[in-house]
N, C-alpha and C positions, 0 to 999 in steps of 0.2 A: 379627435378622429384617430390620430396616430396611436393614442393610448388604447382606444377600443380595438384597433387592429392588432396591437401587441397582446392584449388580453385574449383576443379570439385565437390568436396563433398559439399562445400558451395553453389555452384550453384544449385545442385541437391536439397539440403534442401530448398533453397529459392523457387524453382519451386514447391516443395510439398507444402510449406506453402501457396503459392498463390492458388494452387488448393483447399487446405483445406479451405481457405477463401471463395471461390466460393461456396464450398459445404455447408459451414455454412450459407451462404445467401440464400440457397435453389436453387442455380443455377446449378442443377445436370448435365444437359447436358454439360454445360461449364466445369464443374469439371471433367466429365468423359473423355472429349476430352484431358484434360491436364494430368490426370493420365495415360491415354492410351499412350500418348507421352513419359511420364517419365519412365513407366515400363521397356521398353527394354534397357534404359540407366543405370538402377541400376546394379551394378556388381553382377554376380551370386554368388560370395563368400559372399556377404552381404545379406544372406538369411532372416535375421530379417527385414531389410528395404524393400527388394523385396516382402516379404510376406505382409508387411503392405500396400504397394502401391497396390498390387493385392486385397487385402481385401477392400480398399477404393474405388478401381474401381468397384468391385462387388457391393458395396453399391450404387454407383452413377448409375450404370446400373439398379439396382433393383428399385430405386426411380423413374426412367423414364420408369419403367415396360418393360425393355429389358431383359427378364429372360433368354433367350438363351445366351446372352453375360455375364450376371450376373453369370450363372452356370460356365461358363469357368473361369471367374475371381476367384470366390471362390474355384474352384477346384485347381487352382494355389496356391492360399493362403494356402489351407490345405496341398497341397503337400510340400510347402516350410516351413511348421511348424509354421503356423500363431498362436499366442498365444491369439488372441483376444477371449474374453469370449463367443461371440455369433457367431463365424465363422461357426461352424457345423450347428447351427440353420438356418442361412441365406442361407447356401449351401443347406440344406434340403428343405427350402422354394422354392429355384429356381428349384430344381429337381422336387418337387411336381408340381410346375407351369408348368413344361415341360413334365409332364405326366409320369415321372420316379419314380412311387410310391414305388417300393421295395428298390431302391437305397436311396430314401429320407427317408424311415424308418430307414435304417441303419445310416444315419447321425443324425436323431433325437435321436436315441439311443446313439450315441456317445456324443451328447450334454447333455443327461441325465447323462451319466457317468461323464462328465466334471463338470457339475454345479448342478446336482440333478434334481429331478422331478419338473415340473412346468405346469401350466394350458396350456400355449402355446405349450409345447412339447407333452403333452398328446393329446391335440387337434390335433396337427399335425399328430401324428401317427394314431389316430382315423380317421382323414380325409383321409389319404392314403388307410387305410383298407376300409373305406366307399366308397371311389372313385373306388376302385376295384370292390366292391360290386354293386355300382350304375352303373358302366359301363356295367353290365349285364342287367340292367333294361333300362327304358326310359320313356318319356312322350308320350302323344297321339298327340303332336303338330308336325307339319312339319315345318322345318326352311329352308328358302332360302335367299340367298344374294340379296338384292334389288338394282340392278344396277342403277335405276332411281335416287337414292339419293346419290350413292357412286362415288367418284372420285378416282384418284390415290394417293390422300393425305388422312388425317384422316377426317372421318365423324362419328359423334356419337351424343348420347343423343337426340334422337327424342322425340318430345312431340306434341300431338294433340292440336290444338288451338281452336277447336270448338266441340260441342256435336255431330255434324254430321260426325266428323272424316274426313272432306274434306280439311282441312289445317293442314300442319304440319311444326313445326320449328325444327331446329337442329343445331348443331355446326359443323364447318368445317374449315380446314386450306387450303382449295383450293384457287386458284386464278381464278376469272372469266375471260373469254375471254375479251380482251380489257383492262385487267388490273383493279385493284381495284380503287374505287373512292378516297379512302384515303390511305395514307401511312400506311402499317401494319408492325409491328416489328416482329422479330422472338423471340420465348420464350427462356429466359435464363435457363428455367427448362427443357424443352423437346428438344429444338434445332429446333423445327418445327416453321413454320409461326404461329403467334398468331391466336387463334380461333375467328371466326366471326360467327354471327348468320344469318342463311339462312332460307327461307321458300319455300314451294311448296303447290299447291293446285290442286284438281282434276278438270278436264274439263268435259264437258257435257257428255262424254263417260265414266266418271269415272276413267280416266287415269291421273296419276300425271304429272303435268307440270314440265318443267326443273326448278331446284331450282334457287331462286334468293336472292341476298343479301338483307337483311331487310333494307329497305331505310327509316329510321326515324332518325330525328336529335338527336344525342347523343347516340343512341343505339349501333351501331358499331363504335369502336375507333381503334387507332393503338395498343391499349392493348389487353389483352386476355379476351375475352367474354366467359363464361362458361355455365353450365347447365341452360336450360330454363324450367319454369314451369308456369302454369296459375291458376288464381283463379277458383272457382267452376263455376262462370258465364262467364268465359273466357274474362272478361273486364279488367283484370289487368295481366300484364306479369311480372314475377320475373326472375332474372338471376344473375349469378356470374360475378364479374368483378375484375381482378387483375391488378393493375397498376405498372409501373416502374417509379420512380421519382428520378431524378439526379442519374441515373445508378444503383439504389437500388430497388430490387423487394420488393413491399409492400405485406402485407397480403391481401387475397381476401376478398371481401365484397359483400353484397347482394344489388341489385338495383331493382327498380320497375318502371313500366310505364303504364299509363292509356290508354285504347283505346278511341280515339275520332274520331268517324266515322270510316273511313278506315285507319286512321293513328294512331301513338302512340305518346304520350306526351313525353317531355323532362324527361328522367329518374332521379329518386332521390334515394339516398342511404337510405336503410332500416336499421336503426341503432338499431339492437337488442342488442348490447352491448355498454356500455358507452366507453369502451376502444377500439378505432378504430384500434389499432395495432394487435388485435387478429383476426385471420383468421375465417370468417364464409362463408360458401359456400353451394351450392346445395340446394336452397330453395324449399320447397314443402308444401302446405297447405293441411289439411286433408279435407275430403269429406264436412264437415259442414263449412269449412272456419274459424274455430275458432283458431286452433293451427297452427302455423308456425314451421315446422320441418326443420332443417338444420344440417350441419356437421361442426365440429370444433375440433381442438385438444387443446382447452382451459383447464386450470387447473380444475381437476375433472373428466377428461376423463379416462376411464378404459384402453384404449389402445392408438394407435396412433391417428386416427381420429375416433370420435364417433358421433352418431346421437343424437341430443338434439331437444328440442321443447320449444316454448314460445307463449304466447298470449298477447293480449292487454288489459290492465286494465286502464281505464280512460285515453286512448290515450298513455299510456306508455307501453313499452314491459315489461313483468314480467321477474323475474330471471329465466334463462334457466334451464330446467329439463333435466337431462340425462336419456335416455330411459331405462337405467338399464342393468344388466348383461345378461338378456335373449336375448337382441338384440346386445349390444355392447360387444366386446371382447378385448383381448390384441392385436388383429390384427387391420385392417382397416375396418370401416363401412362407407359406403358412398352411394350417389345417392338415397336418399329416394323418394318414389313416392306413390301416392294413386290411386288405380284402381278405376274404376266406381262404384264398389260395396263397396268401403271404405276400401278395404284390403291395408295394407302397404306392399310395396315392397322395397327392398334395395339390395345393393351388399356388399359382405364381403369376406376377405380372412382369417378370423378367425374362422368361423363356418365350420363344416364338409363339404368338397366339393371336387371338382375335381382339384383344383389348380388355383392359380391367384384369381381374383374376380369371384364369382359366384352370381347369382341372387336368393334372397330368398323371400318367402312371409311370412307375420307375422300376426297373429290374437291375439288380446288382450283377455286373458282369465280371467281377473279380477286381483285385487291387490295382492291376495294371491299366484297366479300362475304366473302372468306376461305374457309375449308374447310367443306364440307357433310358433316356426320358422320352415319353411319347405323349403328344396332345390327344385328348379323347374326341377332338373334332366336334362339329355340330351334329346334332342338335343339343348335345349335353353342354358344349361350351358355346358362348355368344359374345358379343362385343361388350357386354355387361359383366358384373362380377359373378362368377360361378365358383362354388366351393362347397366344403362340408359334405362329402359324398359318404354313403354307406351302402354296402352291397349285400344282398341276400345270400344265403349259403349256397344256393344253386348257381349263382354267378350271372344269372341272366335277367335280373331286375334289382332295383334298389331306388334310392332317393338322393337328391342333393339340394343345394340351396343356390338361389340366384335372385338378383334384383332386376332381372330383365323385364322391361316394359312397365315398371311401376312409377308413376309420376311423382311419387314422394320418395323414391329410391329405397323403399322398404324391401327387405328380402322375403322370399317365399320358398315353399318347399315343393319341389318337382319330382314326379316319379319318372323313371326311365326303365324301359323293359324291351326285350326282344319281341317283336310282334309274333303272335302264334303263326307258324308257317302252315299253310294248307296246300295240298296237292290233290289234283283231281283229274280223272280221265273223263273226257267228254267226246261225243262223236255221233255219227248217224249210221243207220243201217238201211241201205236201199238196194233195189234190184239193178240190173244192168241197164234199164231204161231210165233210171233216176228217180223211180217211184218209191216213196218212203215205205218201209216195212214196219208197221206199228205192233206187230205180234212177234217180233224177233227177240232172241235172247242172246246176250253176250256173256259167255262164261269167262270168269277172270280167276287165274291162279297166279299167286305171288310167291316169290322166294322167301318171304316172311311167313308163309303158312296160310296166306289168304286164299280162301275158295269162295266165290261168289257167282251167282246167276243173276244177271241184271236184265230185266225186261225193258224193252223200248216202249216209250209212250206213243201216243197216237200219230205224232209227226215223225216217227222213226228214229228219235234222238234218245240218248242214254247218258247218265253221269254216275260216277262212282268215286268216292274218296279213296285215295291211295297214300302210300307212305314214302318218305324221302329215302334215297339210296336203296331202292328195291327194283328187282327185275319181275316183269309181269308177262304172262302168256295169255292172250285173249283169243277166243274162239267165237266168231259170229255165226249164229245158227237161226234158221227159220224153216218151218215146214214147207216143203216143196222146193227148197233150195239147197245147194251145196254148202257145206261148212267152209269158212275162210279163217285161217289162223294168222294172227298178228302178234308181234313181240314189241314190248316197250321196256326200255332200261332207263330207269329215273336216277340220275346221278345225285350225288350229295350237293344240294343247292342251299343257299342262305336267303333265298326269297321265295315267296309263294308262287306256284305256277299251275297252269292248267295244260294238260297234253291232250291233243286232238288225235283220236284214232277212229277213222271212218271204215265202214265195210261196204263193199258192193258185191252182193250175192248172186250167184249164178243159178238160174232156173233149172230144175230138173225135167220139166215138161216140155221145153222147146229148145231148138238149136240156138247156140250162142256164137255170135260173130267173134272171131279172134282178131283183135286189133293189132296193128304193126307187124303183120306177117307179109314178107315182101319176097317175091321171086324175081330171078333175072328175066329180062324180056323174052317172052316166047319160050321160056324154059321152066323146068321143075326145080331148078337149083335154087335153094334158099340163100338170101343174102345175109351178110353178117348183122345187119340192122334187125334181123328177125329174132335174134336170141333173146332179147328182153321179153317180148311177147310170149315166146314159146317157154321160157323159164317160169313165167307166171302160171302157164298150164301145168308144168311139172309140179310146182308148189300146190296147185289145186288138187292134183291127183294124189300127192303125198298127204295132204290134209284130209282127204277123203278116200282112204284105202279100200273101201268096199264098193267102189263104182268101176263100171267099165264104160268106155266111150267109143263113139264112132267119129273119126275125122273125115269131114266131107268138104270137098273142093269144088267150086263152081266157077264157071267162065261166063263171059258175055256172049252175045249171038254172033259176033264177028268171027269169020272162018267157018270151016266145015264142021258138021255135027260130030263126025267120027274123031277128027283130029282134036276137037275141043274136049270130047269125053276122054280121050287118051291122055291129053295134057293134065286134065283134072285129076285123073287116077294117079298119074305120076306125082303130082304136087301133094295129094293127100298122103301118098306113101312116103314122101320126103319128110313130112311132118311126123309120121309114125317113126320113121327111122331116127329122127332127132330125139324123140321120147325114149326109144329103146336104149339109145346111147347114154341117156341120163338115168337109166336104171329102172325105168318103168317096165313091169311085166308085160310080156307079149300078149298073154291071154286077156288083158284089159283093153287092148287096142284093136281097131279095125279101121280100114281105109276104104273110101268110096269116093269115086269120081262122078260127079252128076253132069258135067259139062254145062249146057245152057238149058237143061230141062226143068230146073226149078228156080225161075226168077223170083226176086225178093218181092214179098207183099208188104208194102210200107205200113207201119203202125203209127200211133200219134207221135211218138218220140222222134221218128225218122222224118215225118212231115214237118215237125217244129224246125228241124234243121235244114229241110229243103222244101221251101213253100210251094214249089211247082209240082210236087207230088200230091197224090190223093190217098187218103186212109183206105186200105183194102184193094187198091187198084194195083194188080200185078205189073212188075216192070218187064212186060213182054216186048218182043221186037216191034209188034204192031203199035203199042202205046209209045214206046221210046221215039219211033219215027215221026210222031206228032209234035215232038219237042223241038226247041231251038238247038242248033249244034252244040253250044256250050252245055245245055241241059242234057242232051243226048250223051255226051262225054261223061258227065257226072252220074247218069243213070247206069251207063255201062260199068263205070267204076264201082258202083254199089253192088251190082250183080256179080263182079269179080271178088270173090271172098272165099275165106276158109272158115269153116264152122266146126264146132264139136257139139255132139248132143249125148246125153246119158242114156245108155241102154239098160243097165242094171244097177241097183243100189245094194245088192246082197252078195257081191263077190267075196268068196272064201268065208261067209258068214255060217254056213251050214256044212 
């Protein structure tokens, strides 16, 4: 029995050592499969060994970016009392990547208690708090999964191959129908089929064709082809290649190929370092084509993988420069890319973000300040890995990669674009009784040269598309009604919007009651509150320069006939004098005081507002006295009014 236990223990240790060797070689997928098989066979009473295997399993999953499984493994390691110095940190990182920010903060704080404060831990806590804050914000881009490029396998790192953005290259682990032309191995790191380089172009309708494997000698091999980028003139392609020789995974290297007509030349290795055993990957040239940016974990890196740059001096690559602590962190910085305006973009899990890799933009502010780094926010970034961006020449759309929402943790290509902004004027044209005018016309003149006549539909409404940042003059017109002018100033906006401009047109054929005209009690003196209503009449006269009007004032039956007539005449003249002071020509105005001689004859609109009235039944003294005291006061108030009516529409026309 004892011998059996010893043999079992030896066998278990041997299996763990083999898994450890695979992990050391960077074959993380193979290692994860081995640790996964070992874990249930470790006796529960041997908590130290079981927690160690759980921790190693978590590390393997973390390095193949399977954060869901990594979280579970680290949780088991912590539960079993793992003594590893970084177990809380890696558990926190997995939680953060899975969007569990509050739980992650708790684990970061446990790590602080265990090992003390560090930049990594401070950044992790700040990132979680920032992610909670950023989650309430968002960018103006709209993100959609582009199924034209995506398969059921991993598809990632799109790169435009022309300035017209009509050809795109990307990496994929898919298998084309009919099988690949060459044997392709599975990656010992991810467990997936090795990446190959594919391309697609737009047809005459501007629609992307089905992707095809790049068919050029030496480009696609059985090994792993990584991130593609192009020179500024798109005549040179750069990409990452990782080979396996004699069963051993070698470090990644950068290769280039020249465009020769419609084909690519035999690729050559770009030897930016003399030591070929050091991994260099993710090549990207700046806008001027002077500096080659790349990713490496070489000596001198601040964290795991850093972004470096080098340039050629007399045909030799210069000693690489690390981009420094404003770009590189103790985490991972990868996938550098330069946008059409020269802005640097990259992905990182070390800056404040949502979890996993986020995409950042960076602008160089000078040697004394360094780079200013900005998170691209949601929906481009998520709690998953977001990376490998490419931007169209116009700057308002492009593509990026993400493994968001994929149960197998596969990457897919997403399109981001600014939504097309639409602006519109809408409104209604009615008469003063609120009736729709279905035969009205709204004339629209824009500062951008727009001239349009928009006819209302049957219900009196109209709509018209307008432009951002434009001033508009609108004129509401209808036969038998006075024109009404309105202005609309559309500011520079970053979201679509509708502007409502309504018109209430004044009839030419009947008197129009002027609202909000007030006099002091028993007097013809206008109150200050009357200015707004009178200024509307001034505007109406200016909008209709060929009309003349009569101002008519009316009183109720209370008081003597003569005194009522005199008061109404004085009130009508007060209005005329106000209009004269505002610059209206005297020949266009006349004042009449009607006293109590013309009581109101209610129409349907007035009866709708006052149910005790009857359509067509004049508000005479005889009728009013049949009403209740409250109704009598209301009826007298209706009779006390100031009106105007159009006398001529041809003033100074002939």
